[in-house]
VOPAGU-2260 file (C-alpha; in pm, 1 decimal, decimal comma):
REM VOPAGU-2260
SITE   aa  ch    i         X         Y         Z
SITE  MET   A    0       0,0       0,0       0,0
SITE  GLN   A    1     156,2     326,1    -116,4
SITE  LYS   A    2     220,6     582,1     155,0
SITE  PRO   A    3      95,4     808,1     288,2
SITE  ILE   A    4    -207,8     595,4     365,5
SITE  ILE   A    5    -549,4     763,4     371,7
SITE  ILE   A    6    -750,3     674,1     683,2
SITE  ALA   A    7   -1120,4     760,5     666,1
SITE  HIS   A    8   -1177,5     908,7    1011,2
SITE  ARG   A    9   -1507,5     764,6    1138,8
SITE  GLY   A   10   -1586,6     691,6     773,5
SITE  ALA   A   11   -1664,6     977,0     535,5
SITE  SER   A   12   -1775,9    1172,4     840,1
SITE  GLY   A   13   -1754,2    1508,9     666,6
SITE  TYR   A   14   -2049,1    1406,6     451,7
SITE  LEU   A   15   -2260,3    1152,2     641,7
SITE  PRO   A   16   -2329,4    1068,6    1007,1
SITE  GLU   A   17   -2012,0     916,6    1148,2
SITE  HIS   A   18   -1964,8     547,1    1220,9
SITE  THR   A   19   -2243,0     421,4     997,6
SITE  ILE   A   20   -2213,5     156,7     727,9
SITE  GLU   A   21   -2316,7     421,3     477,3
SITE  ALA   A   22   -2036,9     658,0     587,6
SITE  TYR   A   23   -1781,0     377,0     570,5
SITE  GLN   A   24   -1902,6     270,2     225,1
SITE  LEU   A   25   -1883,0     627,1      96,8
SITE  ALA   A   26   -1526,9     652,1     227,1
SITE  ILE   A   27   -1441,7     328,9      46,0
SITE  ASP   A   28   -1597,4     461,4    -274,9
SITE  LEU   A   29   -1396,7     784,5    -236,9
SITE  GLY   A   30   -1071,6     590,1    -230,5
SITE  ALA   A   31    -974,7     555,8     135,3
SITE  ASP   A   32    -704,3     300,8     214,7
SITE  PHE   A   33    -846,2     231,5     561,5
SITE  ILE   A   34   -1178,7     289,7     733,9
SITE  GLU   A   35   -1162,7     377,0    1102,6
SITE  PRO   A   36   -1427,6     246,2    1342,6
SITE  ASP   A   37   -1411,9     352,2    1706,5
SITE  MET   A   38   -1537,9      83,0    1940,7
SITE  VAL   A   39   -1746,5      83,2    2259,1
SITE  PHE   A   40   -1934,1    -194,2    2438,3
SITE  THR   A   41   -2302,8    -262,4    2484,2
SITE  LYS   A   42   -2447,4    -393,7    2809,0
SITE  ASP   A   43   -2448,2    -746,8    2673,1
SITE  GLY   A   44   -2085,9    -736,1    2560,2
SITE  HIS   A   45   -2113,0    -654,7    2191,2
SITE  LEU   A   46   -1872,8    -413,5    2023,1
SITE  ILE   A   47   -2042,7    -133,1    1832,6
SITE  ALA   A   48   -1903,0     154,0    1626,7
SITE  ARG   A   49   -1928,7     482,0    1819,0
SITE  HIS   A   50   -1670,5     747,7    1894,8
SITE  ASP   A   51   -1798,9     789,3    2251,0
SITE  HIS   A   52   -1987,6     570,5    2492,8
SITE  TYR   A   53   -2227,9     858,9    2553,1
SITE  LEU   A   54   -2492,3     855,7    2283,8
SITE  SER   A   55   -2667,2    1192,8    2274,2
SITE  THR   A   56   -2437,2    1364,0    2022,6
SITE  THR   A   57   -2449,9    1094,3    1751,9
SITE  THR   A   58   -2788,5     922,8    1792,2
SITE  ASP   A   59   -3154,1    1011,4    1841,1
SITE  VAL   A   60   -3164,7     857,7    2189,8
SITE  ALA   A   61   -3279,2    1187,4    2346,0
SITE  ASP   A   62   -3594,2    1171,1    2132,0
SITE  ARG   A   63   -3684,7     820,4    2247,8
SITE  PRO   A   64   -3926,2     835,2    2544,7
SITE  GLU   A   65   -3881,0     463,4    2609,2
SITE  PHE   A   66   -3521,1     534,4    2711,1
SITE  ALA   A   67   -3577,8     850,1    2916,5
SITE  ASP   A   68   -3506,2     665,7    3240,5
SITE  ARG   A   69   -3163,3     551,0    3113,8
SITE  LYS   A   70   -3020,0     901,3    3136,7
SITE  THR   A   71   -2747,7     900,7    3400,1
SITE  THR   A   72   -2393,3    1014,3    3478,3
SITE  ARG   A   73   -2041,9     874,2    3439,1
SITE  PRO   A   74   -1716,4    1005,0    3590,6
SITE  ASP   A   75   -1553,0    1070,4    3250,9
SITE  HIS   A   76   -1839,3    1281,0    3111,5
SITE  ASN   A   77   -1978,8    1617,1    3221,3
SITE  GLY   A   78   -2350,9    1611,2    3287,3
SITE  GLU   A   79   -2614,6    1347,8    3228,4
SITE  ASP   A   80   -2633,7    1138,6    2913,8
SITE  TRP   A   81   -2720,2     795,0    2779,2
SITE  PHE   A   82   -2433,5     544,2    2770,8
SITE  SER   A   83   -2378,6     245,2    2544,8
SITE  GLU   A   84   -2302,7       9,6    2832,4
SITE  ASP   A   85   -2655,4      60,6    2966,4
SITE  PHE   A   86   -2816,3     -66,7    2644,6
SITE  THR   A   87   -2837,5    -412,9    2492,8
SITE  LEU   A   88   -2743,5    -451,6    2130,0
SITE  ALA   A   89   -3109,2    -502,6    2041,0
SITE  GLU   A   90   -3190,1    -167,4    2200,5
SITE  ILE   A   91   -2895,7       4,1    2029,2
SITE  LYS   A   92   -3025,0    -124,6    1696,9
SITE  THR   A   93   -3349,9      71,0    1745,3
SITE  LEU   A   94   -3155,3     399,1    1754,5
SITE  ARG   A   95   -3068,2     603,1    1448,4
SITE  ALA   A   96   -2749,9     797,8    1380,2
SITE  LYS   A   97   -2720,7    1172,1    1337,4
SITE  GLN   A   98   -2450,7    1414,4    1227,3
SITE  ALA   A   99   -2246,6    1516,5    1532,0
SITE  MET   A  100   -2125,6    1853,3    1399,9
SITE  PRO   A  101   -2395,1    2121,0    1359,3
SITE  ASN   A  102   -2211,1    2293,7    1072,2
SITE  ARG   A  103   -2231,9    1981,1     855,7
SITE  ASN   A  104   -2514,4    1846,3     641,5
SITE  GLN   A  105   -2798,8    1713,9     859,1
SITE  GLN   A  106   -3013,4    1565,4     582,9
SITE  ALA   A  107   -2917,9    1205,2     656,7
SITE  ASN   A  108   -3010,2    1226,7    1025,1
SITE  GLY   A  109   -3235,8     942,7    1132,6
SITE  LYS   A  110   -3174,4     727,5     823,2
SITE  PHE   A  111   -2899,7     492,1     937,8
SITE  ASP   A  112   -2860,0     249,2    1225,8
SITE  ILE   A  113   -2563,6     184,4    1454,9
SITE  PRO   A  114   -2336,0     -91,4    1321,1
SITE  THR   A  115   -2159,4    -360,1    1513,4
SITE  ILE   A  116   -1787,3    -411,6    1466,7
SITE  ALA   A  117   -1873,7    -747,1    1311,2
SITE  GLU   A  118   -2071,4    -559,8    1045,0
SITE  VAL   A  119   -1780,9    -319,7     987,2
SITE  PHE   A  120   -1537,3    -607,3     941,2
SITE  ALA   A  121   -1782,7    -775,8     703,3
SITE  LEU   A  122   -1803,5    -454,4     500,0
SITE  THR   A  123   -1425,7    -435,9     490,9
SITE  ARG   A  124   -1401,2    -792,2     365,0
SITE  ALA   A  125   -1670,8    -737,8     101,8
SITE  ASN   A  126   -1478,9    -437,6     -36,2
SITE  GLY   A  127   -1134,7    -592,2       0,6
SITE  VAL   A  128   -1007,7    -609,5    -357,0
SITE  SER   A  129   -1206,9    -506,9    -662,9
SITE  ALA   A  130   -1173,2    -356,6   -1006,6
SITE  LYS   A  131   -1139,7     -17,9    -838,4
SITE  ARG   A  132    -887,1    -132,6    -579,2
SITE  ASP   A  133    -564,8    -322,6    -643,0
SITE  VAL   A  134    -477,2    -365,0    -274,8
SITE  ALA   A  135    -691,8    -488,8      11,4
SITE  LEU   A  136    -899,4    -238,0     203,9
SITE  GLY   A  137    -777,2    -193,1     560,0
SITE  VAL   A  138    -955,9    -140,5     890,2
SITE  TYR   A  139    -820,0      71,3    1176,3
SITE  PRO   A  140   -1028,9      18,1    1493,8
SITE  GLU   A  141    -980,8     217,4    1813,9
SITE  THR   A  142   -1044,2      81,3    2162,5
SITE  LYS   A  143   -1222,0     360,0    2349,6
SITE  LEU   A  144   -1183,3     381,3    2728,2
SITE  PRO   A  145   -1037,7      30,3    2766,8
SITE  GLY   A  146    -946,4      81,7    3132,6
SITE  TYR   A  147   -1297,1     192,1    3224,4
SITE  PHE   A  148   -1467,7     -85,8    3032,8
SITE  LYS   A  149   -1239,2    -349,7    3181,1
SITE  SER   A  150   -1327,2    -218,9    3528,2
SITE  ILE   A  151   -1692,0    -305,1    3465,0
SITE  GLY   A  152   -1612,4    -648,2    3321,3
SITE  LEU   A  153   -1591,5    -563,9    2951,2
SITE  ASP   A  154   -1244,6    -639,8    2811,9
SITE  TYR   A  155   -1139,5    -540,2    2459,9
SITE  GLN   A  156    -858,4    -792,0    2434,9
SITE  PRO   A  157   -1069,9   -1110,2    2410,2
SITE  ALA   A  158   -1361,8    -930,2    2246,0
SITE  LEU   A  159   -1155,2    -786,7    1960,3
SITE  ILE   A  160    -963,0   -1109,6    1906,7
SITE  ALA   A  161   -1294,4   -1295,2    1878,1
SITE  GLU   A  162   -1414,8   -1046,0    1615,4
SITE  LEU   A  163   -1091,6   -1084,0    1416,1
SITE  LYS   A  164   -1123,2   -1462,8    1426,9
SITE  THR   A  165   -1477,6   -1439,2    1293,1
SITE  ALA   A  166   -1350,9   -1211,7    1015,2
SITE  ASN   A  167   -1077,8   -1466,2     929,3
SITE  TRP   A  168    -799,3   -1214,1     983,5
SITE  TRP   A  169    -539,4   -1479,8    1065,2
SITE  GLN   A  170    -611,5   -1654,9     736,9
SITE  ASP   A  171    -644,3   -1351,5     510,2
SITE  GLN   A  172    -425,9   -1090,2     686,5
SITE  PHE   A  173    -617,0    -790,5     550,0
SITE  PRO   A  174    -450,5    -459,5     645,9
SITE  LEU   A  175    -511,7    -382,5    1013,0
SITE  PHE   A  176    -400,1    -135,2    1276,5
SITE  VAL   A  177    -543,8    -130,8    1630,3
SITE  GLN   A  178    -515,5     202,8    1809,4
SITE  SER   A  179    -567,6     338,8    2159,2
SITE  PHE   A  180    -492,3     636,4    2382,7
SITE  GLU   A  181    -421,8     390,3    2665,2
SITE  GLU   A  182     -99,7     189,1    2675,9
SITE  GLN   A  183    -215,9    -115,1    2870,0
SITE  ILE   A  184    -459,4    -250,6    2612,4
SITE  LEU   A  185    -189,1    -226,2    2345,9
SITE  ILE   A  186      62,9    -399,0    2572,3
SITE  ASP   A  187    -190,9    -674,8    2638,3
SITE  LEU   A  188    -254,4    -718,3    2266,4
SITE  LYS   A  189     118,9    -719,7    2193,1
SITE  LYS   A  190     171,8   -1001,8    2443,1
SITE  SER   A  191    -117,4   -1215,2    2324,9
SITE  ASN   A  192    -105,4   -1143,2    1950,7
SITE  PRO   A  193     228,5    -987,9    1849,5
SITE  GLU   A  194     141,1   -1009,8    1479,9
SITE  ILE   A  195    -117,4    -729,8    1511,7
SITE  SER   A  196       7,9    -380,1    1425,5
SITE  LEU   A  197     -58,0    -136,3    1711,1
SITE  ILE   A  198     -76,0     244,0    1715,6
SITE  MET   A  199     -31,4     458,2    2026,5
SITE  LEU   A  200    -244,6     771,2    2008,5
SITE  ILE   A  201     -93,2    1091,0    2145,4
SITE  GLU   A  202    -273,4    1415,1    2225,9
SITE  LYS   A  203     -23,5    1618,7    2431,2
SITE  LYS   A  204     345,9    1702,2    2414,0
SITE  GLU   A  205     419,2    1540,6    2749,7
SITE  GLN   A  206     286,6    1210,6    2610,2
SITE  LEU   A  207     560,5    1189,8    2344,3
SITE  LEU   A  208     739,5     899,2    2509,3
SITE  LEU   A  209     844,3     741,4    2182,9
SITE  GLU   A  210    1114,1     506,2    2309,7
SITE  GLN   A  211     863,4     364,7    2559,1
SITE  TYR   A  212     595,7     317,8    2291,5
SITE  ALA   A  213     841,6     156,3    2049,1
SITE  LYS   A  214     855,5    -145,4    2280,9
SITE  PHE   A  215     502,2    -245,7    2184,9
SITE  ALA   A  216     370,6     -16,8    1908,7
SITE  THR   A  217     411,4     -22,4    1532,9
SITE  GLY   A  218     358,6     350,7    1522,4
SITE  ILE   A  219     204,0     660,2    1673,9
SITE  GLY   A  220    -108,4     859,0    1597,7
SITE  PRO   A  221     -27,0    1212,2    1719,7
SITE  PHE   A  222    -234,1    1527,9    1719,2
SITE  LYS   A  223    -103,3    1696,1    1406,1
SITE  ALA   A  224       0,5    2018,8    1583,1
SITE  LEU   A  225     266,6    1819,6    1771,6
SITE  LEU   A  226     460,4    1762,8    1450,2
SITE  ALA   A  227     550,0    2123,0    1358,0
SITE  ASP   A  228     641,1    2438,6    1549,9
SITE  SER   A  229     502,4    2788,8    1502,0
SITE  GLN   A  230     760,8    2853,4    1230,8
SITE  GLY   A  231     642,2    2555,3    1027,9
SITE  LYS   A  232     949,0    2347,2    1106,4
SITE  SER   A  233     947,4    1985,0    1216,2
SITE  THR   A  234     954,7    1931,4    1590,6
SITE  GLY   A  235    1159,1    1618,1    1534,3
SITE  VAL   A  236     880,7    1380,4    1637,2
SITE  ILE   A  237     852,7    1224,5    1292,8
SITE  GLU   A  238    1228,1    1183,8    1261,4
SITE  GLN   A  239    1259,0    1022,8    1604,3
SITE  ALA   A  240     967,3     788,4    1537,4
SITE  HIS   A  241    1118,4     679,8    1208,3
SITE  GLU   A  242    1454,8     618,8    1373,0
SITE  LEU   A  243    1274,0     388,1    1615,9
SITE  GLY   A  244    1107,3     205,8    1327,7
SITE  MET   A  245     760,8     349,2    1394,0
SITE  GLN   A  246     507,9     493,8    1151,6
SITE  VAL   A  247     342,4     833,4    1207,7
SITE  HIS   A  248     -31,4     883,1    1133,2
SITE  PRO   A  249    -148,8    1228,7    1255,1
SITE  TRP   A  250    -507,6    1337,4    1318,0
SITE  THR   A  251    -747,0    1497,5    1225,1
SITE  PHE   A  252    -761,3    1665,2     882,8
SITE  ARG   A  253   -1090,2    1846,9     824,2
SITE  SER   A  254   -1147,4    2048,9     509,1
SITE  ASP   A  255   -1426,1    2247,3     676,9
SITE  GLN   A  256   -1204,8    2336,3     975,0
SITE  LEU   A  257    -889,0    2433,5     788,2
SITE  PRO   A  258    -616,5    2602,7     995,6
SITE  GLU   A  259    -577,5    2967,7     893,5
SITE  VAL   A  260    -217,2    2919,2     782,9
SITE  PHE   A  261    -328,9    2697,3     493,3
SITE  ALA   A  262    -500,0    2836,9     184,8
SITE  SER   A  263    -655,4    2502,3      87,8
SITE  PRO   A  264    -682,2    2140,6     201,3
SITE  GLN   A  265    -421,9    2053,8     -62,6
SITE  ALA   A  266    -178,0    2298,0      99,8
SITE  GLU   A  267    -225,8    2140,3     441,7
SITE  TYR   A  268    -179,0    1787,2     313,5
SITE  ASP   A  269     128,5    1890,2     113,3
SITE  PHE   A  270     280,3    2046,6     424,4
SITE  PHE   A  271     242,6    1729,1     629,6
SITE  PHE   A  272     340,5    1504,4     342,0
SITE  ASP   A  273     660,3    1710,1     312,7
SITE  LEU   A  274     723,8    1656,8     683,7
SITE  GLY   A  275     726,0    1283,6     614,4
SITE  VAL   A  276     405,7    1145,4     769,5
SITE  ASP   A  277     315,2     788,3     678,8
SITE  GLY   A  278     -60,8     839,5     683,1
SITE  VAL   A  279    -336,8    1086,6     771,2
SITE  PHE   A  280    -673,2    1062,3     947,2
SITE  SER   A  281    -923,0    1264,5     744,0
SITE  ASP   A  282   -1296,2    1343,4     766,5
SITE  PHE   A  283   -1281,1    1423,1     393,8
SITE  CYS   A  284   -1086,9    1131,5     250,5
SITE  ASN   A  285   -1154,8    1242,8    -106,9
SITE  ASP   A  286    -949,7    1558,8     -43,6
SITE  ALA   A  287    -673,8    1353,3     115,0
SITE  LYS   A  288    -679,4    1110,2    -175,5
SITE  ALA   A  289    -665,3    1393,6    -429,0
SITE  ALA   A  290    -366,6    1546,9    -251,2
SITE  LYS   A  291    -191,0    1211,0    -243,2
SITE  MET   A  292    -252,1    1142,6    -611,1
SITE  ALA   A  293    -138,1    1493,2    -708,9
SITE  ARG   A  294     180,6    1438,3    -515,9
SITE  ILE   A  295     240,5    1100,7    -680,9
SITE  ALA   A  296     183,5    1258,5   -1022,7
SITE  ARG   A  297     437,4    1533,2    -950,0
SITE  GLU   A  298     695,2    1286,3    -824,0
SITE  ASN   A  299     651,6    1062,5   -1127,6
SITE  LYS   A  300     656,2    1344,4   -1383,4
SITE  PRO   A  301     936,5    1277,3   -1633,1
SITE  THR   A  302    1221,7    1524,0   -1642,4
SITE  ILE   A  303    1270,7    1688,6   -1980,0
SITE  LYS   A  304    1634,5    1746,5   -2051,9
SITE  GLY   A  305    1732,9    2037,9   -2272,7
């Protein structure tokens, strides 16, 4: 797979409600190399695709009177909400997804259901290699709040391995990265299944403990601002990661939230491609793909000698 890889952040989430089969399929059709499902648990132990375990921002749960009494609190979330671990999968399947960001198109709200990770893997397998794609489609799941979920008896390590077995990953070896903001789940996965590629997510400068992460991770997924200083120069994070044999996949590129220093999405992608990133998480994977293909075309342009 030619780098930098294009990772469809929550699917084509710039266009459709995030973490829906329809958003993942659109991302695939737009040329993403990987689709990225975040994972949380249901009450009965199923893995579903949601960015957060609270449900109000991405589903219509607040409009469902039958679930009014499920509204409660959790230590990691400000205020009351509805949480995935209080719902069975059957109940989750009655909910409908909505666009999380108010500035984005809301026309698809209420049309799509909440997929399981099994359904996401099945979609990945169905779109693996086709006339439009000469390499297998990859999947890039994130374990959300693994420490919290394990504390209430819901452990990602066996649950994810079971899903991968069902998807025949050990037989087919379709492209896969597993990511987390928490080290322990990645360490556990490294010990039990060292063949799985793992990505340590990093949000803050003080978390850039690259030599420590290199012991168990294939790469890092840093907040993109950690990779360049105010003068537009590399902070050295990419170079250090590469010296340690790790890939660098920064997040999140959003064409509708473009940093002021960039005149266009193409300019932002070019800047980070020039820094040497190995992949990008994008809400608008078509823009990322276009930037990648333009770069490849420039690099492959024949030199005319006078």
